[in-house]
C-alpha atoms as one frame of an Amber mdcrd trajectory, in Angstrom:
protein
 165.245 109.384 255.418 168.805 109.974 254.179 168.984 111.700 250.815 171.279
 109.182 249.165 170.245 110.554 245.785 171.849 113.928 246.420 175.039 114.674
 244.482 177.946 116.710 245.894 177.985 120.415 245.163 179.224 121.059 241.648
 178.940 117.397 240.633 176.302 116.982 237.952 174.779 114.239 235.850 173.595
 114.648 232.269 170.070 113.410 231.579 167.907 112.990 228.464 167.688 114.717
 226.080 170.854 116.647 226.879 172.974 113.511 227.348 172.233 112.376 223.825
 172.877 115.867 222.443 176.195 116.003 224.309 177.275 112.714 222.748 176.166
 113.856 219.286 178.181 117.055 219.699 181.217 115.068 220.845 181.019 112.940
 217.704 180.760 115.978 215.449 183.731 117.609 217.158 185.850 114.469 216.816
 184.890 114.286 213.146 186.212 117.826 212.683 189.474 116.911 214.411 189.779
 113.910 212.124 189.296 115.924 208.939 192.139 118.210 210.033 194.470 115.226
 210.543 194.467 115.127 214.364 194.960 111.630 215.779 192.616 110.630 218.599
 194.074 109.473 221.937 192.356 108.304 225.126 194.523 109.093 228.169 193.685
 107.368 231.467 191.272 108.945 233.915 193.761 108.368 236.762 197.523 108.888
 236.707 200.387 109.312 239.146 200.164 112.748 240.688 203.616 113.826 239.507
 202.801 112.913 235.912 199.962 115.425 235.821 201.928 118.317 237.290 203.482
 120.396 234.519 203.911 124.126 234.043 202.215 126.040 236.854 202.008 122.899
 238.962 200.561 124.627 242.030 197.555 125.889 240.071 196.894 122.437 238.620
 197.405 120.588 241.901 194.818 122.742 243.676 192.185 121.380 241.295 193.006
 117.698 241.825 191.168 114.925 243.621 193.943 112.749 245.095 193.971 109.136
 246.244 196.422 106.417 247.212 196.987 103.430 244.945 196.264 100.321 247.086
 198.642  98.258 244.919 201.736 100.465 244.791 201.154 103.022 247.514 201.753
 105.817 244.983 199.778 109.041 245.194 197.400 109.169 242.240 195.076 111.877
 241.007 192.016 112.205 238.831 192.948 114.302 235.818 191.676 117.919 236.067
 192.562 118.558 232.396 194.069 116.565 229.515 196.702 118.836 227.986 199.428
 117.489 230.271 198.473 113.939 229.270 198.700 114.772 225.565 202.084 116.378
 226.298 203.288 113.167 227.969 202.037 111.078 225.050 203.876 113.243 222.520
 207.037 113.359 224.613 207.174 109.687 225.577 204.577 107.283 224.197 204.783
 108.628 220.609 208.283 110.093 220.770 209.342 108.394 217.515 207.443 111.060
 215.553 210.094 113.632 214.595 207.926 116.144 212.746 204.811 118.009 213.841
 202.367 115.793 215.699 198.653 116.524 215.928 196.705 114.896 218.765 193.111
 115.281 219.944 191.083 113.899 222.839 187.702 113.998 224.496 186.441 112.855
 227.875 185.429 113.801 231.404 187.768 115.376 233.928 187.299 115.969 237.650
 188.125 119.157 239.539 188.087 119.726 243.269 187.213 123.403 242.719 184.893
 125.159 240.313 186.733 127.048 237.598 183.897 129.606 237.470 180.889 130.303
 239.721 178.129 127.735 239.142 180.277 125.746 236.707 180.487 121.962 236.893
 183.356 120.245 238.661 182.989 117.478 236.071 183.645 119.198 232.739 183.487
 117.102 229.566 186.488 118.297 227.612 187.461 118.083 223.979 190.757 119.453
 222.803 193.498 119.456 220.215 197.259 119.887 220.582 199.875 120.575 217.896
 203.430 119.600 218.854 206.726 120.278 217.129 205.842 123.502 215.278 207.072
 126.905 216.432 205.701 128.883 213.490 202.807 131.305 213.900 201.056 129.245
 211.225 200.643 126.547 213.904 198.858 129.027 216.201 196.707 130.124 213.264
 195.811 126.505 212.516 194.837 125.762 216.109 192.668 128.874 216.357 191.046
 128.137 212.988 190.360 124.579 214.107 188.729 125.903 217.277 186.500 128.181
 215.195 185.261 125.213 213.153 184.692 123.154 216.296 182.598 125.962 217.766
 180.665 126.182 214.498 179.619 122.514 214.632 178.921 122.998 218.344 176.322
 125.664 217.629 178.438 128.807 218.162 178.360 130.539 214.795 179.844 133.925
 215.712 182.289 133.575 218.614 184.257 136.421 220.117 187.970 135.571 219.964
 190.165 137.268 222.581 193.922 137.259 221.885 196.851 137.939 224.161 200.514
 137.011 224.481 202.194 135.536 227.549 205.507 137.075 226.489 204.216 140.569
 227.244 203.339 140.074 230.890 206.381 137.811 231.394 208.724 140.551 230.113
 207.168 143.222 232.314 207.232 141.016 235.399 210.895 140.120 234.861 211.701
 143.796 234.462 209.829 144.635 237.673 211.454 142.019 239.933 213.562 138.884
 239.904 211.719 137.476 242.924 209.386 134.706 241.700 206.910 135.073 244.555
 206.677 138.802 243.927 206.128 138.088 240.235 203.232 135.802 241.109 201.645
 138.458 243.290 202.005 141.049 240.539 200.618 138.602 238.010 197.545 138.061
 240.190 197.044 141.816 240.474 197.295 142.186 236.687 194.747 139.416 236.160
 192.408 141.126 238.614 193.123 144.432 236.828 193.667 145.966 240.250 195.677
 149.148 239.815 195.800 149.697 243.580 197.347 146.284 244.211 199.867 146.760
 241.418 200.906 150.149 242.834 201.251 148.680 246.332 203.492 145.889 245.034
 205.516 147.950 242.554 205.496 151.718 242.959 208.106 152.539 240.298 208.036
 152.851 236.561 207.486 149.127 236.078 204.310 149.396 238.117 203.080 152.086
 235.739 203.766 149.819 232.773 201.849 146.980 234.416 198.937 149.317 235.119
 199.027 150.393 231.469 198.926 146.716 230.495 195.630 146.188 232.355 194.034
 148.925 230.230 195.248 147.627 226.871 192.061 146.031 225.611 190.325 146.598
 222.302 190.549 146.009 218.573 193.724 145.764 216.501 194.609 149.427 217.086
 195.470 148.489 220.675 198.716 146.958 219.392 200.032 150.357 218.295 199.106
 151.829 221.690 200.903 148.970 223.412 204.075 149.612 221.434 204.057 153.238
 222.645 203.169 152.540 226.278 205.037 149.321 227.060 208.425 149.787 225.410
 210.712 147.850 223.088 211.080 144.733 225.236 207.607 143.541 224.219 207.887
 144.446 220.534 208.507 140.842 219.452 205.287 139.671 221.080 203.323 142.562
 219.569 204.696 141.752 216.122 203.593 138.137 216.570 200.076 139.281 217.449
 199.907 141.633 214.479 201.055 138.916 212.088 198.647 136.404 213.570 195.763
 138.891 213.385 196.401 139.425 209.675 196.460 135.663 209.108 193.196 135.201
 210.993 191.553 137.994 209.012 192.120 135.827 205.945 191.211 132.494 207.521
 188.289 133.654 209.679 186.818 136.830 208.191 183.550 136.419 210.116 185.113
 135.930 213.561 185.135 138.939 215.887 188.723 139.457 217.180 189.442 141.378
 220.382 192.704 141.921 222.297 193.298 141.783 226.051 197.058 142.090 226.428
 197.018 141.634 230.185 195.192 138.307 230.064 197.218 135.130 230.520 195.224
 132.129 231.678 197.995 130.297 233.565 201.129 131.858 235.015 204.197 129.695
 234.406 202.366 127.601 231.790 201.865 129.584 228.594 204.845 131.016 226.747
 203.436 132.760 223.662 200.126 133.529 221.980 197.115 132.822 224.214 193.446
 133.004 223.336 189.924 132.473 224.609 186.628 132.114 222.758 183.268 133.376
 223.995 179.736 132.709 222.800 176.869 135.138 222.441 176.430 135.569 226.177
 180.164 136.207 226.619 179.995 135.602 230.352 182.707 133.000 230.625 184.980
 131.498 227.983 183.808 128.461 226.056 187.402 127.556 225.215 190.924 128.543
 226.178 194.250 127.789 224.606 197.687 128.998 223.701 201.338 128.186 223.237
 203.275 126.280 225.899 206.710 125.609 224.388 209.221 123.463 226.257 206.992
 121.889 228.914 207.624 118.411 227.494 211.106 118.565 229.007 209.659 116.993
 232.143 209.012 113.862 230.073 212.339 113.997 228.259 211.428 115.915 225.109
 211.600 119.680 224.693 209.766 121.090 221.694 207.151 123.667 220.738 203.482
 123.090 221.509 200.170 124.883 221.123 196.565 123.802 221.601 193.179 124.377
 223.188 190.393 122.646 225.039 186.734 123.380 225.621 183.996 122.046 227.872
 181.352 120.466 225.648 178.774 120.932 228.409 178.966 124.695 227.879 178.033
 124.543 224.213 174.442 125.534 223.330 172.995 122.074 222.819 169.253 122.543
 223.317 167.970 120.721 220.232 165.450 118.716 222.258 164.412 115.097 221.895
 164.877 113.394 218.573 161.408 111.975 217.959 160.750 108.281 217.464 158.364
 105.807 215.851 156.279 103.561 218.090 156.006  99.978 216.856 153.547  97.366
 218.164 154.628  94.324 220.136 155.235  91.113 218.254 157.921  88.975 216.632
 156.450  88.196 213.227 158.985  88.378 210.444 157.376  91.235 208.489 157.171
  93.451 211.602 160.784  92.833 212.639 161.941  93.423 209.065 160.056  96.737
 208.924 161.579  97.839 212.232 165.083  96.853 211.129 164.625  98.704 207.845
 163.547 101.895 209.616 166.465 101.718 212.037 168.806 101.058 209.122 167.620
 104.322 207.577 168.477 106.184 210.768 165.016 106.294 212.305 164.534 105.861
 216.021 162.064 103.025 216.718 160.657 102.013 220.098 158.837  98.677 220.108
 156.116  97.933 222.633 156.817  95.138 225.106 153.149  94.227 225.545 149.829
  94.912 223.830 148.617  97.391 226.455 151.706  99.584 226.618 151.119 103.318
 226.360 152.852 105.268 223.612 156.046 106.887 225.009 156.098 110.687 225.001
 159.069 110.799 222.627 157.121 108.982 219.866 155.344 111.210 217.352 154.630
 108.497 214.766 153.321 104.949 214.808 154.112 101.864 212.743 150.835 100.206
 211.718 149.882  97.210 209.591 148.763  97.966 206.040 147.632  94.859 204.213
 150.661  92.576 204.001 153.074  95.348 204.958 153.701  98.125 207.455 153.492
 101.911 207.147 154.432 104.844 209.378 151.647 107.238 210.281 151.472 110.328
 212.427 150.609 109.457 216.005 147.182 110.586 217.155 147.418 111.796 220.718
């Protein structure tokens, strides 16, 4: 017999009780966005391929499921992320807003490749983007917002890893003007492969790039970087120092770490970048950073910073919310009692017939008591 029930590799479904917990977490996250003044948008699941390709387009395109529109013949794609869609909305759909614009979103995306081993190819993203503000205070706000989102998502003490795209960009430009060679060097830096860096760039710039791969640690790493990398990265280091001091005030309980060689997307980020890790610290729960100027593709060039996270990676695990089992029947007093319980936020499952077994999720029972109804503990 054909296993029609089998899902493709990396394509998962969310079942009870996790599905309910995922939705509850999504609501809490959106509530946080709302209290910070971020307006909710719902971009389409499918768009024209070209509309989704911004920044490091090759990296994004490799993750896309593509299809042909039977009406127009255009090449469409399922969105692999939602930042580019928020960028289009700010640059075009809501272009009348002249000041800073705060947008947030949540929904599923589809990726043709796993972003990490064993990860889902159907992440459920939530994210926030702040457009029109070049100040470091905007980066501090976005990172602080992420910290609160992680808090309501069950991550109380995240590890925050900071970097700056300007550092690696400056060193790569100094090493070579050839864009393909820059990409190869960038890949070697991300892999922290000193041998590959030396093979690609044997001179002094190669030594600086090798030094960059070793610049990881607490805030004292910034002083080391200033000594080892030279004056052309001083502006980026100053930004990181200023931001670190701001975060010390805003987030005194958050553990801050620096990895100056880490830039999530070559050709995409332009300034401060960051990632947040949970207790296991195996793979990032969230990534974000500054991506100034990318809205030019949609006719509007201005600063931008933001983040997204996969809600499926948050530590849900709260288990079933228990319920009350009510007997079958349609008498007025019974229906009123059920409605009253549900109105108070209780979960009530009513039997469909007199012989129905009590569902496993029910730990209490609604029973008649004289002219009324009372809730009692269920006797298993």
